[in-house]
C-alpha positions in Angstrom: 0.0 0.0 0.0 1.2 3.5 -0.9 0.0 6.3 1.5 1.2 9.9 1.7 0.1 12.7 3.9 1.9 15.9 2.8 1.4 19.3 4.2 2.6 22.6 2.6 2.6 25.6 4.9 3.0 29.2 4.0 1.6 32.3 5.6 -2.0 31.3 4.7 -2.4 28.3 2.4 -2.3 24.6 3.3 -1.9 21.7 1.0 -2.9 18.1 1.7 -2.8 15.0 -0.5 -3.8 11.4 0.2 -3.3 8.5 -2.1 -4.0 4.8 -1.4 -3.1 2.2 -4.0 -6.1 1.3 -6.2 -8.1 4.3 -5.1 -8.5 7.8 -6.5 -6.0 10.5 -5.3 -7.5 13.4 -3.2 -5.8 16.8 -3.2 -6.8 19.7 -1.1 -5.6 23.3 -1.0 -6.9 25.8 1.6 -6.4 29.5 2.0 -7.8 32.3 4.2 -8.8 35.5 2.4 -9.5 38.9 3.9 -12.9 39.1 2.2 -16.4 37.8 3.0 -17.2 34.3 1.6 -20.0 35.7 -0.6 -17.6 38.1 -2.2 -15.0 35.4 -3.0 -17.9 33.2 -4.3 -19.2 36.0 -6.5 -15.7 36.5 -8.0 -15.8 32.9 -9.2 -19.2 33.5 -10.8 -18.1 36.5 -12.9 -17.2 36.2 -16.6 -13.5 36.0 -16.8 -12.8 34.1 -13.6 -11.6 31.0 -15.4 -9.2 33.1 -17.4 -7.9 34.8 -14.3 -7.3 31.4 -12.7 -5.4 30.0 -15.7 -1.7 30.6 -15.1 0.4 32.1 -18.0 2.5 28.9 -18.3 -0.5 26.8 -19.3 -1.6 26.7 -22.9 -5.4 26.5 -22.6 -8.0 27.6 -25.1 -11.8 27.8 -24.3 -13.6 26.2 -27.3 -17.1 26.6 -26.1 -18.8 27.7 -22.9 -22.5 27.4 -22.0 -24.0 28.8 -18.8 -22.0 29.4 -15.7 -21.0 27.6 -12.5 -24.6 26.9 -11.6 -25.0 24.1 -14.2 -23.1 25.1 -17.3 -20.4 23.4 -19.3 -17.0 24.3 -20.8 -15.0 22.6 -23.5 -11.2 23.3 -23.3 -8.3 22.5 -25.7 -5.1 22.0 -23.6 -1.7 21.7 -25.2 1.5 20.5 -23.3 4.5 20.2 -25.5 3.5 18.3 -28.7 0.5 16.7 -27.0 -3.0 18.2 -27.2 -6.3 17.0 -25.8 -9.9 18.2 -25.4 -11.3 18.4 -21.9 -15.1 18.7 -21.4 -16.2 19.8 -18.0 -19.6 20.3 -16.3 -20.6 22.3 -13.2 -23.0 21.1 -10.6 -23.6 20.9 -6.8 -24.1 24.7 -6.8 -25.0 26.3 -3.5 -25.0 30.1 -3.7 -22.1 31.5 -1.5 -21.2 27.9 -0.3 -19.9 25.6 -3.0 -19.9 24.4 -6.6 -18.3 21.4 -8.3 -16.5 20.9 -11.6 -16.5 17.4 -13.0 -15.1 15.7 -16.1 -17.5 14.8 -18.8 -14.8 13.7 -21.3 -11.1 14.0 -21.0 -7.7 12.5 -20.0 -8.5 11.1 -16.6 -10.3 7.9 -15.6 -12.3 10.1 -13.2 -11.9 13.8 -12.1 -13.9 16.4 -10.1 -13.1 19.5 -8.1 -15.2 21.0 -5.3 -14.8 24.7 -4.4 -16.0 25.4 -0.9 -16.3 28.7 0.8 -16.5 29.0 4.6 -17.0 32.3 6.5 -14.4 33.1 9.1 -16.2 36.0 10.8 -17.9 38.8 8.7 -14.9 40.0 6.7 -12.9 36.9 6.0 -13.3 33.3 4.7 -11.5 30.1 3.9 -11.6 28.7 0.4 -10.9 25.0 0.1 -10.3 23.4 -3.3 -10.6 19.6 -3.2 -9.7 17.6 -6.3 -10.4 13.8 -6.6 -8.8 12.2 -9.6 -7.7 8.9 -11.0 -5.1 8.3 -13.7 -6.1 5.8 -16.4 -4.8 2.3 -16.1 -3.0 2.4 -19.4 -0.7 5.2 -18.3 2.8 3.8 -17.8 4.3 4.2 -14.3 1.1 5.4 -12.9 2.5 6.1 -9.4 5.0 8.6 -10.9 2.2 10.2 -13.0 0.2 10.7 -9.8 3.2 12.5 -8.2 3.9 14.7 -11.2 0.2 15.8 -11.4 0.1 16.5 -7.6 3.2 18.6 -8.0 1.6 20.5 -10.8 -1.6 20.9 -8.8 0.3 22.4 -5.8 2.0 25.0 -8.1 -1.4 25.7 -9.9 -3.3 26.4 -6.7 -0.5 28.5 -5.2 -0.9 30.7 -8.2 -4.7 30.6 -8.2 -5.2 31.6 -4.6 -2.5 34.3 -4.8 -4.3 35.8 -7.9 -7.6 35.9 -6.0 -5.9 37.7 -3.1 -4.1 40.2 -5.3 -7.3 40.9 -7.3 -9.2 41.7 -4.1 -6.4 44.0 -3.0 -6.8 45.8 -6.3 -10.5 45.9 -6.0 -10.2 47.8 -2.7 -8.8 50.7 -4.6 -11.9 50.8 -6.8 -14.0 53.9 -6.4 -16.5 53.4 -9.1 -18.5 50.1 -9.1 -20.3 48.5 -12.1 -18.7 50.7 -14.7 -19.4 50.5 -18.3 -16.0 50.2 -20.0 -15.2 50.3 -23.8 -12.0 48.5 -24.8 -10.2 48.7 -28.1 -7.5 46.2 -28.9 -9.4 43.7 -26.9 -8.1 40.7 -28.9 -4.5 41.6 -28.3 -2.1 40.4 -25.6 -2.9 43.2 -23.2 -6.6 43.5 -23.9 -7.3 39.8 -23.6 -5.7 39.9 -20.1 -7.3 43.1 -19.1 -11.0 42.1 -19.8 -11.0 39.2 -17.3 -9.7 41.5 -14.6 -12.4 44.1 -15.3 -15.2 41.6 -15.4 -14.2 39.9 -12.2 -14.1 43.4 -10.6 -17.8 43.7 -11.6 -17.6 46.0 -14.6 -19.5 45.6 -17.9 -17.2 45.4 -20.9 -17.8 46.2 -24.6 -15.1 45.5 -27.2 -14.4 48.1 -30.0 -13.3 45.8 -32.9 -12.7 45.9 -36.5 -15.1 43.6 -38.3 -12.4 41.1 -39.2 -11.0 40.7 -35.6 -11.1 37.5 -33.8 -13.4 37.1 -30.7 -12.0 38.1 -27.3 -11.2 35.4 -24.8 -14.1 36.4 -22.6 -17.3 36.9 -24.7 -18.3 40.6 -24.7 -20.7 42.8 -26.7 -19.0 44.3 -29.6 -19.1 47.6 -31.5 -17.5 47.7 -35.0 -15.2 50.4 -36.2 -12.7 50.9 -39.0 -10.0 53.5 -38.2 -8.5 53.5 -41.7 -11.8 54.7 -43.3 -13.0 56.7 -40.3 -16.0 54.5 -39.8 -17.6 54.5 -36.4 -21.1 55.0 -35.0 -21.1 57.8 -32.4 -24.5 56.7 -31.0 -23.1 53.4 -30.0 -20.4 55.1 -27.8 -22.8 57.1 -25.7 -22.9 56.3 -22.0 -19.6 54.6 -21.3 -17.9 55.5 -18.0 -14.4 54.7 -19.3 -12.6 53.9 -22.5 -9.4 51.9 -22.7 -7.7 52.3 -26.1 -5.0 49.7 -26.8 -5.4 49.2 -30.6 -2.4 49.3 -32.8 -0.4 47.1 -35.3 2.6 45.2 -34.0 5.9 47.0 -34.3 8.0 43.7 -34.2 8.9 43.4 -37.9 11.3 44.9 -40.4 10.5 48.5 -41.0 10.3 50.0 -44.5 8.4 53.2 -45.6 5.2 51.3 -46.0 5.4 49.6 -42.7 6.2 52.9 -40.9 3.1 54.5 -42.5 1.0 51.5 -41.4 2.3 51.8 -37.8 1.5 55.5 -37.8 -1.9 55.1 -39.3 -2.9 52.3 -37.0 -2.1 54.4 -33.9 -2.7 58.0 -35.0 -5.8 57.6 -37.2 -7.5 55.3 -34.7 -6.8 57.4 -31.7 -7.8 60.7 -33.4 -11.1 59.1 -34.7 -11.9 57.7 -31.3 -11.0 60.9 -29.4 -12.9 63.3 -31.8 -15.9 61.0 -31.6 -16.1 60.7 -27.8 -15.4 64.5 -27.5 -18.7 65.2 -29.2 -20.9 62.8 -27.2 -23.7 64.0 -25.0 -22.7 61.4 -22.3 -19.0 61.4 -22.4 -16.7 59.0 -20.6 -15.0 60.3 -17.5 -11.6 58.9 -18.4 -9.7 57.6 -21.4 -6.7 55.3 -20.9 -4.8 55.5 -24.2 -1.7 53.3 -25.0 1.6 54.9 -25.8 5.1 53.5 -25.4 8.5 54.2 -23.7 9.9 54.6 -27.2 8.9 58.3 -26.5 12.2 58.7 -24.7 14.5 57.4 -27.5 17.8 55.8 -26.8 19.0 57.4 -23.6 21.8 55.1 -22.3 21.8 54.8 -18.4 19.9 58.1 -17.8 17.0 57.5 -15.4 13.7 58.6 -17.1 10.4 59.5 -15.5 7.3 61.2 -16.9 9.0 64.6 -16.7 11.8 63.6 -19.0 11.8 65.2 -22.4 11.2 63.5 -25.7 14.0 61.6 -27.4 14.9 61.3 -31.1 14.1 58.7 -33.7 11.0 57.2 -35.4 9.4 55.8 -32.3 9.9 58.9 -30.3 8.2 60.9 -33.1 5.4 58.3 -33.4 4.7 58.3 -29.7 4.6 62.1 -29.5 2.1 62.3 -32.4 0.2 59.3 -30.9 -0.2 61.1 -27.6 -1.1 64.4 -29.3 -3.9 62.6 -31.0 -5.8 62.4 -27.7 -6.1 66.3 -27.6 -9.7 66.4 -28.6 -10.6 64.3 -25.6 -8.5 66.4 -23.3 -10.1 69.6 -24.7 -13.6 68.1 -24.1 -12.8 67.8 -20.4 -12.2 64.0 -20.4 -9.3 62.9 -18.1 -6.8 61.3 -20.4 -3.9 59.0 -19.3 -1.2 58.3 -21.9 0.2 55.1 -20.7 3.8 54.7 -21.9 4.2 50.9 -22.0 7.5 49.1 -21.6 8.5 45.6 -22.6 5.5 43.4 -21.6 6.5 40.0 -20.2 3.9 37.4 -21.4 4.0 33.9 -23.0 1.2 34.9 -25.2 3.0 37.6 -27.3 5.5 40.3 -27.4 9.3 40.1 -27.0 9.4 37.3 -24.4 7.4 34.9 -26.6 9.8 35.5 -29.5 12.9 35.0 -27.2 11.7 31.7 -25.7 12.5 29.3 -28.4 16.2 30.3 -29.0 16.7 30.4 -25.3 15.1 27.0 -24.7 17.4 25.6 -27.4 20.5 27.1 -25.6 21.1 29.7 -28.3 20.1 32.8 -26.4 22.5 35.5 -25.5 22.8 39.2 -24.8 22.2 41.6 -27.6 25.2 43.6 -28.6 27.2 44.8 -25.6 24.2 44.0 -23.3 24.4 47.4 -21.6 21.3 48.9 -23.0 18.4 49.1 -20.5 15.4 46.8 -20.6 12.3 48.4 -19.0 10.0 45.6 -18.4 6.6 44.9 -16.8 4.5 41.7 -16.5 1.2 41.7 -18.3 -0.7 41.3 -15.0 1.0 44.3 -13.5 0.3 46.3 -16.7 -3.4 45.5 -16.5 -3.4 46.2 -12.8 -1.9 49.6 -13.6 -4.6 50.3 -16.1 -7.3 49.5 -13.4 -5.3 51.8 -11.0 -5.3 54.6 -13.5 -9.0 54.3 -14.1 -9.6 54.7 -10.3 -7.2 57.5 -9.5 -8.3 60.9 -10.6 -4.9 62.5 -10.0 -3.3 60.4 -12.7 -3.5 62.1 -16.1 -1.2 62.9 -19.0 1.9 60.6 -19.4 2.2 57.6 -17.0 5.0 55.1 -17.3 3.8 51.5 -17.5 7.0 49.8 -16.4 8.2 47.9 -13.3 10.1 49.9 -10.7 13.5 48.2 -11.4 14.7 48.2 -15.0 17.6 45.9 -15.9 20.2 45.8 -18.6 19.9 43.5 -21.5 22.8 41.5 -20.0 21.0 41.2 -16.6 17.8 40.1 -18.3 19.5 37.6 -20.4 21.2 36.0 -17.4 17.9 35.9 -15.5 16.0 34.2 -18.4 18.8 31.7 -18.8 18.8 30.9 -15.1 15.1 30.4 -15.0 15.1 28.2 -18.1 18.3 26.3 -16.9 20.0 27.2 -20.2 23.4 28.7 -21.1 23.5 32.2 -22.4 26.9 32.2 -23.9 26.1 33.1 -27.5 25.9 37.0 -28.0 23.8 38.3 -30.8 25.9 40.8 -32.7 24.4 44.2 -33.5 25.4 44.0 -37.2 23.4 40.8 -37.6 20.3 42.3 -36.1 20.7 45.4 -38.3 21.0 43.1 -41.4 17.7 41.3 -40.4 15.7 44.1 -39.1 17.2 47.4 -40.3 16.1 50.5 -38.4 13.8 48.5 -36.1 16.9 46.8 -34.7 18.5 50.1 -33.7 15.4 51.5 -32.1 13.9 48.4 -30.3 16.8 45.9 -29.8 20.2 47.6 -29.7 19.0 50.8 -27.9 17.2 51.1 -24.6 15.6 53.2 -21.9 16.0 53.2 -18.1 12.4 54.1 -17.3 10.8 54.3 -13.8 7.1 54.4 -13.0 7.2 57.6 -10.8 3.5 58.5 -11.1 2.2 55.0 -10.4 4.4 54.6 -7.3 3.5 58.1 -6.0 -0.2 57.3 -6.4 0.2 54.1 -4.4 0.1 51.3 -7.0 1.3 48.1 -5.5 3.3 46.1 -8.0 2.9 42.4 -8.0 6.3 41.8 -9.5 9.4 44.1 -9.0 12.2 41.6 -9.5 12.9 40.4 -13.1 13.9 36.8 -12.2 10.8 36.3 -9.9 8.7 37.8 -12.7 10.1 35.4 -15.3 9.5 32.5 -12.9 5.9 33.6 -12.4 5.2 34.0 -16.2 7.0 30.8 -17.2 5.9 28.6 -14.2 9.5 27.8 -13.3 
């Protein structure tokens, strides 16, 4: 007989796992939250809760969803390495404010279910206990080891999940406006698809502003069509929103020629101008507009520490960001509070620079770029979305706001951290002349140059960063 009784203790959570040979394995993870049980339960009921609870290192796609936790179903496609499988889950045993269950209808396990139970601990706190009962199929080789590997993954998963819930409730405590109507452009992109679940679990109603050819967002939302290139938008459809978050813009990560530069300018300036001119004329204007910009505004500045008071730099990106931010002037003139969020390098496995770096680093072919001394001002996608929510709720924030973590690092430091997290060597430097040959001007402005940017306004206004150390942030994002 095999019998384990393991306990993991940290400040709040506890972990318990029991396995007897020939019987399903039972896994429990329990945490105490400084919020009422009904509030934590309602968070789980909100659209976007599943997306918030899915860690960035898991490759999970929602194929179909019907209903909610009170009797609905969800079909998932999960990829791990070269393997893919469909997992169909149902929800039952729903007791409002008390518990609900997820169970496998079809999938990789012989049997599987999870019970989420919410127990009050006084009026303003509660315990959440997640209990999973699972059985590995008989045909799996070395079934005992498979059990242990899965339990290890579960422990890591629920450490992440319970921390996310706690951090989201900390963020919610700064929320002044409840049940806002929020319009989001760029909702299908890396940032927008992460932002929407945060906003929905905070209780806000989201509408996506999309081009007709855009893919659906991860969390289903009502949609309004627009076409920035032709100036097509219906002003009547934009009436009555409390907030607009404008994230739309074509990717800059490609070789630049004159046509590409024009495309980059048009996707940012035409869209921003159209949106701002339209909302400026509305009868029921939004109170706040959060409009994306970038730290490219500062140009290549070596090791100079840059905050929001620092002047504009030189180069194509600096000019683009200046004109991009200037395109919000109609909204400013109309009395709308406008935040120009100057975004740094966003760490995510779903897109951006990190996703492109991963394969060569995983193959052991990663290394510093050029001399490695250029600064790399980074931020996790979770912190960037948290900063957006913070900007929405803090009236003192307007104009330029740097969307970066507090501690920028050099390219060499970032390279060493990523290699350490992936357990890979980083001995092969990438010469500047090779990057220039591949990417031309883009290499000089995005890869070889850098900016040492600090988020002075966010810190002064009290934003609490989730990740401030680059190695810890990479471990969080990559699940290492």
